[in-house]
DRENDO-1510 file (C-alpha; in Angstrom, 1 decimal, always signed):
<recs>
REC; n; res; u; v; w
REC; 1; MET; +60.0; +23.1; -5.0 .
REC; 2; ALA; +57.1; +26.0; -4.8 .
REC; 3; ILE; +54.0; +25.5; -6.0 .
REC; 4; SER; +52.3; +28.2; -8.4 .
REC; 5; VAL; +48.6; +28.4; -8.2 .
REC; 6; LYS; +45.5; +30.7; -8.0 .
REC; 7; LEU; +43.4; +31.3; -4.6 .
REC; 8; ASN; +40.3; +31.7; -6.4 .
REC; 9; VAL; +40.8; +27.7; -7.6 .
REC; 10; PHE; +39.9; +26.5; -3.9 .
REC; 11; GLU; +37.0; +27.3; -2.1 .
REC; 12; GLY; +38.8; +26.9; +1.2 .
REC; 13; PRO; +42.0; +25.3; +3.2 .
REC; 14; LEU; +40.1; +21.8; +3.8 .
REC; 15; ASP; +39.9; +22.1; -0.5 .
REC; 16; LEU; +43.6; +22.8; -0.8 .
REC; 17; LEU; +44.2; +19.9; +1.5 .
REC; 18; LEU; +42.3; +17.2; -0.6 .
REC; 19; HIS; +44.3; +19.2; -3.7 .
REC; 20; LEU; +47.5; +18.5; -2.2 .
REC; 21; ILE; +46.8; +14.8; -1.3 .
REC; 22; ASP; +45.5; +14.3; -4.8 .
REC; 23; LYS; +48.0; +15.8; -6.5 .
REC; 24; ASN; +50.7; +13.5; -4.2 .
REC; 25; LYS; +48.8; +10.4; -4.3 .
REC; 26; ILE; +49.2; +9.9; -1.0 .
REC; 27; ASP; +46.6; +7.5; +1.4 .
REC; 28; ILE; +43.9; +10.0; +2.7 .
REC; 29; TYR; +44.5; +8.0; +6.2 .
REC; 30; ASP; +47.9; +8.3; +6.6 .
REC; 31; ILE; +48.8; +11.7; +5.8 .
REC; 32; PRO; +52.7; +12.9; +5.7 .
REC; 33; ILE; +52.7; +15.6; +7.4 .
REC; 34; VAL; +55.5; +16.9; +7.2 .
REC; 35; GLU; +55.3; +17.3; +3.2 .
REC; 36; ILE; +51.7; +18.4; +3.4 .
REC; 37; THR; +52.4; +21.3; +5.9 .
REC; 38; ASP; +55.4; +22.3; +3.8 .
REC; 39; GLN; +54.0; +22.4; +0.9 .
REC; 40; TYR; +50.7; +24.4; +2.3 .
REC; 41; MET; +53.3; +27.1; +4.1 .
REC; 42; GLU; +54.6; +27.9; +0.5 .
REC; 43; TYR; +51.2; +27.9; -0.7 .
REC; 44; LEU; +50.6; +30.5; +1.7 .
REC; 45; HIS; +53.3; +32.4; +1.0 .
REC; 46; SER; +52.2; +32.9; -2.5 .
REC; 47; MET; +49.1; +34.4; -1.1 .
REC; 48; GLU; +50.4; +37.3; +0.6 .
REC; 49; LYS; +48.6; +39.5; -1.4 .
REC; 50; GLU; +45.2; +37.9; -1.3 .
REC; 51; ASP; +42.4; +39.3; +0.9 .
REC; 52; LEU; +43.0; +38.9; +4.6 .
REC; 53; GLY; +39.3; +37.7; +4.9 .
REC; 54; ILE; +40.2; +34.9; +3.0 .
REC; 55; MET; +43.9; +34.5; +4.4 .
REC; 56; SER; +42.7; +34.0; +7.8 .
REC; 57; GLU; +40.6; +30.6; +7.4 .
REC; 58; PHE; +43.8; +29.5; +5.6 .
REC; 59; LEU; +46.3; +30.6; +8.4 .
REC; 60; VAL; +44.1; +29.0; +11.3 .
REC; 61; MET; +44.2; +26.0; +9.3 .
REC; 62; ALA; +48.2; +26.4; +9.0 .
REC; 63; ALA; +48.1; +26.8; +12.5 .
REC; 64; THR; +46.4; +23.4; +13.3 .
REC; 65; LEU; +49.3; +21.5; +10.4 .
REC; 66; LEU; +51.8; +23.0; +12.4 .
REC; 67; ASP; +50.4; +21.3; +15.9 .
REC; 68; ILE; +49.7; +18.1; +14.3 .
REC; 69; LYS; +53.5; +18.4; +13.1 .
REC; 70; CYS; +54.6; +19.2; +17.0 .
REC; 71; LYS; +52.4; +16.3; +18.2 .
REC; 72; MET; +53.9; +13.9; +15.8 .
REC; 73; LEU; +57.2; +14.3; +16.7 .
REC; 74; LEU; +56.4; +14.1; +20.5 .
REC; 75; PRO; +56.3; +10.6; +22.1 .
REC; 76; LYS; +52.4; +9.4; +20.9 .
REC; 77; GLU; +49.7; +9.2; +23.9 .
REC; 78; ILE; +47.8; +6.5; +24.6 .
REC; 79; ASN; +43.9; +6.7; +25.3 .
REC; 80; GLU; +41.9; +5.3; +28.0 .
REC; 81; GLU; +41.7; +2.0; +25.9 .
REC; 82; GLY; +45.2; +1.3; +26.2 .
REC; 83; GLU; +45.5; +2.5; +22.0 .
REC; 84; GLU; +48.0; +5.3; +20.8 .
REC; 85; GLU; +46.4; +8.2; +19.2 .
REC; 86; ASP; +47.1; +9.8; +15.8 .
REC; 87; PRO; +46.7; +13.1; +16.1 .
REC; 88; ARG; +45.9; +13.4; +12.6 .
REC; 89; ALA; +42.9; +11.3; +13.6 .
REC; 90; GLU; +40.4; +14.5; +13.4 .
REC; 91; LEU; +42.0; +16.4; +10.6 .
REC; 92; VAL; +41.0; +12.8; +8.4 .
REC; 93; GLN; +37.8; +13.0; +9.5 .
REC; 94; LYS; +37.6; +16.4; +8.0 .
REC; 95; LEU; +38.9; +16.0; +4.8 .
REC; 96; LEU; +36.6; +12.5; +4.7 .
REC; 97; GLU; +33.5; +14.9; +5.8 .
REC; 98; TYR; +34.1; +17.3; +3.2 .
REC; 99; LYS; +34.8; +15.0; +0.1 .
REC; 100; MET; +32.0; +13.1; +0.7 .
REC; 101; TYR; +30.0; +16.9; +0.5 .
REC; 102; LYS; +31.9; +18.1; -2.5 .
REC; 103; TYR; +31.1; +15.4; -4.0 .
REC; 104; MET; +27.3; +15.8; -4.0 .
REC; 105; SER; +27.9; +18.9; -4.5 .
REC; 106; TYR; +29.2; +17.7; -8.0 .
REC; 107; GLU; +26.0; +15.6; -8.2 .
REC; 108; LEU; +23.6; +18.2; -7.8 .
REC; 109; ARG; +25.6; +20.5; -10.6 .
REC; 110; ASP; +25.0; +18.3; -13.0 .
REC; 111; ARG; +21.3; +17.3; -11.9 .
REC; 112; LEU; +20.7; +20.9; -12.4 .
REC; 113; GLY; +22.3; +20.3; -15.7 .
REC; 114; ASP; +20.4; +18.2; -16.9 .
REC; 115; ALA; +17.5; +20.2; -15.7 .
REC; 116; ALA; +18.1; +22.9; -17.7 .
REC; 117; GLY; +17.7; +21.3; -20.9 .
REC; 118; VAL; +13.5; +20.1; -19.9 .
REC; 119; TYR; +10.6; +21.8; -20.6 .
REC; 120; TYR; +7.4; +21.3; -18.6 .
REC; 121; ARG; +3.9; +22.7; -19.9 .
REC; 122; LYS; +2.8; +24.9; -17.9 .
REC; 123; GLN; -0.7; +24.2; -16.1 .
REC; 124; GLU; -3.7; +25.2; -17.4 .
REC; 125; LEU; -7.0; +24.1; -15.0 .
REC; 126; PRO; -10.4; +24.3; -17.0 .
REC; 127; ASP; -13.0; +27.4; -15.7 .
REC; 128; GLU; -14.9; +25.5; -13.7 .
REC; 129; VAL; -12.3; +23.6; -11.6 .
REC; 130; LYS; -10.8; +27.4; -10.9 .
REC; 131; GLN; -13.9; +28.6; -10.3 .
REC; 132; TYR; -14.7; +25.8; -7.7 .
REC; 133; THR; -14.8; +26.4; -3.9 .
REC; 134; PRO; -15.1; +24.0; -1.3 .
REC; 135; PRO; -18.5; +23.5; +0.6 .
REC; 136; ALA; -17.3; +23.6; +3.7 .
REC; 137; ASP; -14.0; +25.2; +5.5 .
REC; 138; PRO; -12.4; +21.6; +7.5 .
REC; 139; GLN; -10.6; +23.8; +10.2 .
REC; 140; GLU; -14.4; +25.8; +10.4 .
REC; 141; LEU; -15.8; +22.8; +11.1 .
REC; 142; LEU; -13.7; +21.0; +13.8 .
REC; 143; ARG; -12.9; +24.6; +15.2 .
REC; 144; GLY; -14.0; +23.7; +19.0 .
REC; 145; LEU; -14.3; +19.9; +18.7 .
REC; 146; THR; -13.7; +18.5; +21.7 .
REC; 147; LEU; -13.2; +14.7; +23.0 .
REC; 148; GLU; -16.4; +14.7; +24.6 .
REC; 149; LYS; -18.5; +16.1; +21.8 .
REC; 150; MET; -17.0; +13.5; +19.7 .
REC; 151; ASN; -17.8; +11.0; +21.9 .
REC; 152; ALA; -21.7; +12.5; +22.2 .
REC; 153; ILE; -21.8; +12.3; +18.2 .
REC; 154; TYR; -20.3; +9.2; +18.0 .
REC; 155; ARG; -23.1; +7.7; +20.6 .
REC; 156; ALA; -25.5; +9.7; +18.7 .
REC; 157; LEU; -24.6; +7.8; +15.2 .
REC; 158; ILE; -24.8; +4.0; +17.3 .
REC; 159; ARG; -28.1; +5.1; +18.8 .
REC; 160; ARG; -30.0; +6.5; +15.2 .
REC; 161; GLN; -28.4; +3.1; +14.0 .
REC; 162; GLU; -30.0; +1.3; +16.6 .
REC; 163; ASP; -33.1; +2.4; +15.9 .
REC; 164; LYS; -33.1; +1.7; +12.2 .
REC; 165; VAL; -33.4; -2.3; +13.4 .
REC; 166; ASP; -36.8; -4.0; +13.3 .
REC; 167; PRO; -36.6; -6.0; +17.2 .
REC; 168; ILE; -38.7; -8.5; +15.3 .
REC; 169; ARG; -37.3; -8.9; +11.8 .
REC; 170; SER; -33.6; -9.1; +13.3 .
REC; 171; LYS; -34.4; -12.0; +15.2 .
REC; 172; PHE; -35.3; -13.8; +11.6 .
REC; 173; GLY; -32.8; -16.2; +10.2 .
REC; 174; ARG; -31.7; -15.9; +6.8 .
REC; 175; ILE; -33.8; -17.0; +4.0 .
REC; 176; GLU; -32.0; -18.9; +1.4 .
REC; 177; LYS; -33.4; -19.6; -2.1 .
REC; 178; GLU; -34.7; -23.2; -2.7 .
REC; 179; GLU; -33.3; -24.4; -6.1 .
REC; 180; VAL; -36.4; -27.1; -7.4 .
REC; 181; SER; -35.9; -28.4; -11.4 .
REC; 182; LEU; -39.0; -29.8; -12.7 .
REC; 183; SER; -37.1; -32.7; -14.1 .
REC; 184; ASP; -35.9; -33.4; -10.1 .
REC; 185; LYS; -39.7; -33.7; -9.2 .
REC; 186; LEU; -40.8; -36.0; -12.2 .
REC; 187; LEU; -38.1; -38.4; -11.5 .
REC; 188; GLU; -38.8; -38.3; -7.7 .
REC; 189; MET; -42.7; -39.1; -8.7 .
REC; 190; ARG; -41.2; -41.8; -10.2 .
REC; 191; GLU; -40.3; -43.4; -7.0 .
REC; 192; TYR; -43.3; -42.9; -5.5 .
REC; 193; ALA; -45.4; -43.9; -8.3 .
REC; 194; LYS; -43.6; -47.2; -7.8 .
REC; 195; VAL; -44.7; -47.6; -4.2 .
REC; 196; HIS; -47.8; -46.1; -4.2 .
REC; 197; ARG; -50.3; -47.3; -7.1 .
REC; 198; LYS; -52.9; -45.2; -5.6 .
REC; 199; PHE; -52.3; -42.1; -3.7 .
REC; 200; SER; -54.1; -38.8; -2.2 .
REC; 201; PHE; -53.3; -35.6; -3.6 .
REC; 202; ARG; -53.7; -33.2; -0.4 .
REC; 203; GLN; -51.4; -36.1; +1.3 .
REC; 204; LEU; -48.8; -35.4; -1.1 .
REC; 205; MET; -48.8; -31.9; -0.8 .
REC; 206; GLU; -48.9; -32.1; +2.8 .
REC; 207; ASN; -45.8; -33.8; +2.4 .
REC; 208; GLN; -44.0; -30.9; +0.5 .
REC; 209; HIS; -41.9; -28.6; +2.9 .
REC; 210; SER; -41.7; -25.0; +1.2 .
REC; 211; ARG; -44.3; -22.9; -1.7 .
REC; 212; ILE; -41.9; -23.6; -4.2 .
REC; 213; GLN; -42.0; -27.5; -3.4 .
REC; 214; LEU; -45.7; -27.3; -3.4 .
REC; 215; ILE; -45.4; -25.4; -7.0 .
REC; 216; VAL; -43.2; -28.1; -8.8 .
REC; 217; THR; -45.2; -30.8; -7.7 .
REC; 218; PHE; -48.6; -29.5; -8.6 .
REC; 219; LEU; -46.9; -29.2; -12.6 .
REC; 220; SER; -45.5; -32.4; -12.2 .
REC; 221; ILE; -48.7; -33.8; -11.6 .
REC; 222; LEU; -50.6; -31.9; -14.3 .
REC; 223; GLU; -47.1; -33.1; -16.7 .
REC; 224; LEU; -47.7; -36.9; -15.9 .
REC; 225; MET; -51.6; -37.0; -16.3 .
REC; 226; LYS; -50.7; -34.8; -19.7 .
REC; 227; MET; -48.5; -37.7; -20.9 .
REC; 228; GLY; -50.7; -40.7; -19.4 .
REC; 229; HIS; -49.3; -41.8; -16.7 .
REC; 230; ILE; -51.5; -41.0; -14.2 .
REC; 231; HIS; -55.4; -40.4; -13.6 .
REC; 232; ALA; -57.3; -38.3; -11.0 .
REC; 233; GLU; -60.4; -37.6; -10.5 .
REC; 234; GLN; -62.3; -35.6; -7.8 .
REC; 235; ALA; -65.7; -36.9; -6.8 .
REC; 236; GLU; -67.1; -33.9; -5.3 .
REC; 237; PRO; -66.1; -30.2; -5.8 .
REC; 238; PHE; -63.7; -28.8; -3.1 .
REC; 239; ASP; -63.1; -32.9; -2.2 .
REC; 240; ASP; -59.9; -35.1; -2.0 .
REC; 241; ILE; -58.6; -35.4; -5.5 .
REC; 242; HIS; -57.3; -39.3; -6.0 .
REC; 243; VAL; -54.3; -39.6; -8.2 .
REC; 244; GLU; -54.0; -43.7; -9.7 .
REC; 245; VAL; -51.0; -44.6; -11.9 .
REC; 246; VAL; -52.0; -46.4; -14.7 .
REC; 247; THR; -48.7; -46.7; -16.5 .
REC; 248; ASP; -46.1; -49.1; -15.0 .
REC; 249; PRO; -43.4; -46.4; -13.7 .
REC; 250; ASP; -40.8; -48.5; -14.9 .
REC; 251; THR; -41.8; -47.4; -18.9 .
REC; 252; TRP; -42.1; -43.7; -17.6 .
REC; 253; LYS; -38.9; -42.4; -19.9 .
REC; 254; ASN; -37.9; -39.1; -21.4 .
REC; 255; LEU; -38.7; -37.2; -18.1 .
REC; 256; THR; -35.5; -35.3; -18.0 .
REC; 257; GLU; -35.3; -34.8; -21.8 .
REC; 258; PHE; -38.8; -33.4; -21.0 .
REC; 259; ALA; -38.1; -30.9; -18.5 .
REC; 260; ASP; -34.8; -29.4; -20.7 .
REC; 261; GLU; -37.0; -28.6; -23.5 .
</recs>
């Protein structure tokens, strides 16, 4: 039965073969080469008046189909692995690749159609951005740069950084802020007063380990004197101050509340 089609429907011989395979609902991995070849040749006869340049591509495929048809009639060849070779294998591979690219073209065509309905806003840059010019051309700066020059620049930067380090202060340990609260010092002085009913102010200060400890201890002594818990006296100017506990330390109440206020 003859096939009446127009040449411009197909883009080439592989496109025609795919059309025949789909039309006859043939498994592409098991092509009945005799039937397909006959239908293909009938189509070529309908193309006799077409352009010979286009016809040449279809004639090459016709020769390929006839060659496969002849091989199918002969005993099958055995390859090195002991398996029978299928003369249609190379043609099937070409058809699969062509079919993949064909469907990819459909996808790109659909995306092109979708993009045709999208409109983008034109790029608008402020005048100050358009007039901006880079302060330096990176290619100009890097011209003539070698590994030897990069090494010299690196060593100069390291040497400059080392010169900034103070040889004396760099050996100092880390100074951390010591948190001392007046409420804690008042409670500490209460415990101290339980053991030392009379004590030397100078000796008390000498037992402190930092400047902030000295300051908070001095404030706690002043506050205890204000509350009437201790009494301090000095016989001569610049002499040692003697401190005497005048109330029972167990009765010292609200020391923490005072400090919080």
